[in-house]
C-alpha positions in Angstrom: 0.1 0.2 0.4 1.5 3.3 -0.9 2.2 5.7 1.6 0.1 9.0 2.6 1.7 12.0 2.6 0.2 14.7 4.9 1.6 18.5 3.7 0.6 20.8 6.3 1.6 25.0 6.3 2.9 27.1 9.1 -0.5 28.1 10.7 -1.5 29.9 13.7 -4.0 32.9 15.0 -4.0 36.1 13.2 -3.0 37.3 17.0 0.4 34.9 17.1 1.6 36.0 13.6 2.0 38.9 14.6 3.4 39.3 17.7 6.0 36.3 16.3 5.7 38.5 12.7 8.4 35.6 11.1 10.1 36.2 7.8 8.3 33.5 5.5 11.3 31.9 2.7 9.8 32.6 -0.8 6.7 30.5 -2.0 6.4 29.9 2.0 2.6 29.9 2.7 1.5 31.0 6.6 -2.0 30.7 7.3 -4.3 32.5 9.7 -6.5 29.7 11.4 -9.2 32.6 13.1 -9.5 34.5 9.4 -9.5 31.6 7.5 -6.5 33.9 5.2 -2.7 33.4 4.3 0.2 34.9 3.0 2.9 33.7 0.6 6.5 34.2 1.9 9.3 36.3 -0.4 11.9 35.4 2.0 12.7 39.1 2.9 9.6 40.7 4.2 8.4 39.9 7.7 4.7 38.6 8.4 3.2 42.5 9.0 4.8 43.8 5.8 3.6 40.9 3.1 -0.1 41.6 1.7 -2.8 38.6 2.4 -2.6 36.3 -1.2 -6.7 37.1 -1.6 -6.6 41.0 -1.0 -3.3 41.2 -3.6 -5.3 39.5 -6.7 -6.3 42.5 -9.7 -10.4 42.1 -9.3 -12.0 41.1 -12.7 -15.6 40.5 -13.0 -17.9 37.7 -15.5 -20.9 38.0 -17.1 -23.7 36.4 -15.2 -23.6 33.3 -18.7 -20.5 32.3 -17.4 -22.2 31.1 -14.0 -22.5 28.1 -15.1 -23.2 26.4 -11.5 -26.3 28.5 -11.1 -30.3 28.1 -12.2 -31.5 29.9 -15.3 -33.2 32.6 -12.4 -30.4 33.1 -10.4 -29.1 34.2 -13.0 -31.8 36.3 -14.3 -32.2 37.8 -10.7 -28.6 39.3 -11.4 -29.1 40.5 -14.8 -32.5 42.2 -12.6 -33.2 45.9 -14.4 -34.3 47.0 -10.9 -36.0 46.0 -7.7 -39.3 46.1 -9.4 -38.0 43.9 -12.2 -36.5 41.4 -9.7 -39.5 41.4 -7.4 -41.4 40.0 -10.5 -39.2 36.8 -10.8 -39.0 35.8 -7.2 -42.9 36.6 -7.4 -43.0 39.9 -4.6 -45.6 41.5 -6.5 -44.5 44.2 -8.6 -45.3 47.4 -6.4 -42.6 49.8 -5.5 -44.4 50.9 -2.6 -43.0 51.1 1.0 -43.5 47.8 2.6 -47.0 46.7 4.4 -48.9 49.3 2.2 -51.2 47.3 -0.1 -51.9 43.9 -0.2 -49.7 43.3 -3.3 -46.6 44.4 -0.9 -44.3 42.4 1.3 -44.8 43.4 5.2 -41.7 43.8 7.2 -40.7 41.2 9.9 -40.5 44.4 12.8 -43.7 45.4 11.5 -45.4 46.3 14.8 -49.4 47.1 14.4 -50.8 50.4 15.8 -54.4 49.8 17.6 -56.2 51.3 14.7 -55.2 48.9 12.4 -56.6 46.1 13.7 -60.3 45.1 13.0 -63.0 42.8 14.8 -63.1 41.7 18.6 -61.5 40.0 21.8 -62.7 37.1 23.0 -63.7 36.4 26.1 -60.3 34.2 26.2 -58.3 36.8 25.9 -59.9 39.5 28.7 -58.7 38.7 32.3 -61.1 37.6 34.9 -63.5 41.0 35.8 -63.4 41.5 39.7 -65.4 43.5 41.9 -62.7 45.1 44.9 -64.1 44.4 48.4 -63.3 46.2 51.8 -62.5 44.1 54.9 -62.2 45.1 58.7 -59.9 42.3 60.2 -59.3 42.7 63.6 -55.2 42.3 63.5 -52.8 41.2 61.3 -53.1 37.6 61.3 -57.1 38.3 60.4 -56.1 40.3 57.6 -53.3 37.8 56.6 -56.0 35.3 57.1 -58.2 37.0 54.2 -59.7 35.2 51.4 -58.9 38.4 49.5 -57.7 39.7 46.0 -55.4 41.8 44.2 -56.9 45.7 44.7 -58.5 44.5 48.0 -58.5 46.8 50.9 -58.3 45.9 54.5 -59.2 48.5 57.2 -57.9 46.8 60.4 -59.2 47.2 63.7 -56.1 47.5 65.7 -54.1 49.9 64.6 -56.7 52.1 62.1 -54.5 51.7 59.3 -55.5 50.8 55.8 -54.3 48.5 53.4 -54.7 47.2 50.2 -53.5 44.1 48.3 -50.8 44.7 45.5 -50.5 40.7 44.4 -52.8 37.7 44.5 -51.4 36.4 47.5 -53.3 37.7 51.0 -51.4 34.8 53.1 -48.0 37.7 52.3 -47.6 40.3 55.1 -45.2 42.5 52.3 -47.9 42.0 49.6 -50.2 44.1 51.9 -49.6 47.8 51.2 -50.2 50.7 53.6 -52.6 53.8 52.4 -50.9 56.4 54.2 -52.7 60.2 54.3 -50.2 63.4 54.1 -48.4 64.0 57.3 -49.6 60.8 58.7 -46.7 59.4 61.3 -46.2 55.7 59.9 -43.9 54.7 62.1 -42.3 56.0 65.5 -38.1 55.5 65.6 -38.3 52.6 63.6 -41.3 50.8 64.8 -44.5 50.3 63.6 -48.1 49.8 65.2 -48.8 50.3 69.3 -45.5 51.9 69.9 -44.1 52.7 73.3 -40.7 54.1 73.5 -38.5 53.6 75.5 -35.2 54.8 76.5 -33.0 53.1 73.1 -35.6 54.3 70.8 -34.1 58.0 71.3 -30.0 57.4 71.2 -30.4 57.1 75.5 -29.7 53.4 76.4 -27.3 54.2 78.6 -28.4 56.7 80.5 -30.0 56.3 84.4 -33.3 57.7 85.2 -31.3 59.2 88.6 -32.0 63.2 89.6 -28.5 65.1 89.5 -28.6 65.4 93.5 -28.6 61.8 93.8 -26.0 60.8 90.7 -23.1 58.5 92.1 -19.1 59.5 91.8 -18.2 58.5 88.3 -15.4 56.6 87.4 -13.6 59.4 85.4 -14.5 61.8 88.8 -12.9 59.4 91.0 -9.8 58.9 88.8 -9.8 62.3 89.5 -10.0 62.8 93.0 -7.7 60.3 93.9 -4.8 63.0 92.1 -6.0 65.5 95.0 -4.8 66.0 98.5 -7.0 65.5 101.5 -8.2 68.5 103.5 -6.0 69.6 106.4 -7.5 69.4 110.1 -6.4 73.0 111.6 -2.8 72.9 114.1 -2.1 75.5 116.2 0.2 78.6 115.8 3.1 77.3 117.1 3.4 74.4 114.7 4.4 73.8 111.1 3.5 71.4 108.5 6.3 69.1 107.8 7.3 67.3 104.8 5.5 63.9 106.0 2.4 65.8 105.6 2.1 66.0 109.8 1.7 69.0 112.2 5.1 70.0 114.2 6.2 71.8 117.2 8.1 75.5 115.4 11.1 75.8 117.8 14.7 75.8 117.3 15.4 72.6 116.4 12.8 72.5 114.0 14.4 75.9 112.7 18.2 74.3 112.5 19.4 76.7 115.0 22.4 75.6 117.2 21.6 74.9 120.9 23.6 77.4 123.3 27.0 76.3 124.1 30.0 77.5 126.7 32.3 80.5 126.6 35.7 79.6 125.5 38.8 82.0 126.0 40.6 84.2 124.4 43.0 82.7 123.0 40.8 80.1 121.2 38.5 79.6 118.7 35.1 77.4 117.7 36.4 74.6 114.9 33.7 73.4 112.6 32.9 70.1 115.1 31.3 72.7 117.8 34.9 72.8 120.0 36.4 75.4 121.4 40.4 75.4 120.1 43.7 76.7 121.2 44.4 79.1 119.0 48.0 79.3 117.6 50.1 78.4 114.3 48.9 75.3 113.9 46.0 76.2 113.9 46.2 78.6 110.8 48.2 76.1 109.0 51.6 77.4 110.3 53.0 74.9 112.3 56.0 74.8 110.5 56.9 78.4 110.4 59.3 79.9 113.5 58.7 83.0 114.8 61.9 84.6 113.6 62.6 88.0 112.5 63.9 88.1 108.4 67.2 89.2 110.1 67.4 86.4 112.3 66.5 84.1 109.9 68.9 80.8 109.5 70.8 79.6 106.8 68.7 76.9 105.5 69.5 73.6 104.1 68.3 74.3 100.3 71.1 77.7 101.0 73.7 75.7 102.3 73.6 73.2 99.6 73.7 76.2 97.2 76.6 77.8 99.1 78.2 74.4 99.1 78.5 74.0 95.4 80.3 78.0 95.7 83.9 79.1 96.2 85.1 81.3 99.1 86.6 84.6 97.7 90.0 84.4 100.0 91.3 81.4 97.3 90.6 82.7 94.5 93.9 83.8 92.3 94.8 87.5 92.3 93.6 88.6 95.7 91.3 90.4 97.0 89.5 92.8 94.1 
């Protein structure tokens, strides 16, 4: 059996070809799978620079007689002189008036009819059932929902005095009963309907206690502020002072830091920092090593003697006494 060879062109969607933008070899086919169009490469131009093969073919025409696979009527339609001639050929009438105006013209598919264009009468099966609206006076909501009512019926509730109209054919559904209100009529209070008894929560005061100002307790914030305050002081006496430890103390010399009385010293003494009398001598003034001699009677000091020892006596110098 002879082998079967499958030949496939390069292919991809239009977007894929544009993104890749390859250069097709001379004579190479490139087919767009989503548009059905193809291009033939020339070996140098990119995909986007090539023209589609169909669009590059020069347009030409053929007479209708050369369409061999069409029927005779089809060829006649193509050769029709005008719209009226073509309508005659296909049996659509010969009038050139607007569609739908006479018995010999066609009707547009989107034609709509005005009521004046419709003749005859409607059958009873095409009419909705006629009903007479009734007015009920149920005792409360439960009684209203139990009514055998139909659309348009009214219910005047005895418990709240409100009037309701049934908006559907489901009288057992509360949402289908629509309340009829007069201008200025209150329909709800704080979002509540019916016989309303307001509470402090309804007016946004759920946390408020019903106590008079005189009976208000000390709040948490007030107590915190009070805790940071000093207690009231009990009165002291005129001979007392309020000490740092928050107590009344006797005001005397010791409290004021005054020195107690001490015994007298002598004229040769002084009062030392340790509060004792001391003899006033050279040691007391920091001169314990100073001798009480006049300058003329000062002896040669050790340092002076050392310096003198480094000098020669004048009597031993050559040349004699100058």
